[in-house]
C-alpha positions, 0 to 999 in steps of 0.5 A: 795474968800477972806473968803475962803482963810482966812478959808483955812489958819486958817485950815492949821495953826490949822493942823500945831499946832495940829501936833506940840502938838501931837508930843510934838513939837519935830522934827522927822527928823534926825539932823546933829549930829545924821547923823554924829554919824552914818556915820562912822559906816556905812562906816566901815560896807561897807568897811569891806564887803567881796564883796567890789570892789577892786580898781586898782592902777593908773599907770602914763602914760609915756609922759604927755598929751599935753595941750588943747591949744597946741593941738588946735595950732597943729590942727589949723596949719594943716588947710588950710588958707582959710578953715574957717570950719576947723578953727571953728572945731579946736576951737570947739574941743579946747572948748570941751577939756577945758570943759572935760579935754580930746581932742575929737577924 
């Protein structure tokens, strides 16, 4: 088994050396500099396309939304004192609000 592993390793090394010699030792993958040089032209071409989607302006809401903690306090105070399920549900919703930025409905 050891001899087979050595044989396979030598074959792989020879294959790698052959491909380096055949291509002149140059890597055919694009370099970072070539990607950066092409990127602005691609962006300009995409932006000047006639069917480019138009973005709607963002309108600020009249009142700022409550923070997640304030909504949690409101929801927690609406629960009865002995209702642990309601308290856990409020805590779960607070956690989801902190993760997503939106209070779950």
